[in-house]
C-alpha positions as CSV (number, residue, x, y, z in Angstrom):
1,M,0.0,0.0,0.0
2,R,3.0,2.3,0.4
3,D,3.2,2.5,-3.4
4,S,-0.2,4.1,-3.5
5,P,-0.3,7.5,-1.7
6,Q,-3.9,7.8,-2.7
7,L,-4.9,4.7,-0.8
8,L,-2.8,5.7,2.2
9,E,-4.5,9.1,2.2
10,T,-7.9,7.4,1.9
11,V,-7.3,5.0,4.8
12,W,-5.9,7.7,7.0
13,S,-8.8,10.0,6.3
14,W,-11.2,7.2,7.0
15,L,-9.5,6.5,10.3
16,L,-9.5,10.2,11.2
17,A,-13.2,10.3,10.5
18,D,-13.7,7.4,13.0
19,A,-14.5,5.0,10.2
20,R,-17.4,7.2,9.0
21,S,-17.4,6.9,5.2
22,A,-19.5,10.0,4.5
23,R,-17.2,12.2,6.6
24,A,-14.0,10.7,5.1
25,A,-15.4,11.1,1.5
26,E,-16.2,14.7,2.2
27,A,-12.8,15.4,3.6
28,L,-11.2,13.8,0.5
29,G,-13.6,15.6,-1.9
30,I,-14.9,12.3,-3.3
31,S,-18.2,10.5,-3.3
32,S,-19.0,7.8,-0.8
33,P,-19.0,5.1,-3.5
34,A,-15.5,6.2,-4.6
35,L,-14.3,6.0,-1.0
36,R,-15.7,2.5,-0.6
37,K,-14.1,1.4,-3.8
38,R,-10.7,2.7,-2.5
39,L,-11.2,1.0,0.9
40,I,-12.0,-2.3,-0.8
41,R,-8.8,-2.0,-2.8
42,A,-6.9,-1.3,0.4
43,E,-8.5,-4.4,1.9
44,Q,-7.4,-6.5,-1.0
45,L,-3.8,-5.3,-0.6
46,L,-3.8,-5.8,3.2
47,E,-5.6,-9.1,2.8
48,R,-7.8,-8.1,5.8
49,S,-11.2,-6.5,6.2
50,L,-11.2,-2.7,7.0
51,L,-14.9,-2.4,7.0
52,H,-15.6,-5.3,9.4
53,S,-12.6,-5.6,11.6
54,P,-12.2,-3.1,14.5
55,S,-8.9,-4.6,15.4
56,L,-7.5,-3.7,12.0
57,S,-8.4,-0.1,12.5
58,Y,-6.5,0.0,15.7
59,D,-3.5,-1.7,14.0
60,L,-3.6,0.9,11.2
61,H,-3.7,3.8,13.7
62,L,-0.6,2.4,15.3
63,A,1.1,1.9,11.9
64,F,0.4,5.4,10.8
65,R,1.7,6.8,14.1
66,A,4.8,4.8,13.7
67,L,5.3,6.1,10.1
68,D,4.8,9.6,11.3
69,E,7.5,9.1,14.0
70,I,10.1,7.7,11.6
71,G,9.4,9.8,8.6
């Protein structure tokens, strides 16, 4: 997913919006269906469910914080 800044931005925005798709889509300036399509693509790359796994959201929060610290 590192090779796709758009997907990183999408997932990060979705996490910042507390997994609320409408808020994340609005923040990104895209439609809710476009956001969902990006999240599904991220799920495929991660081989884990974003939309149905609260533990993955927590894992991703930690990963983004770690990236922020090192980079």
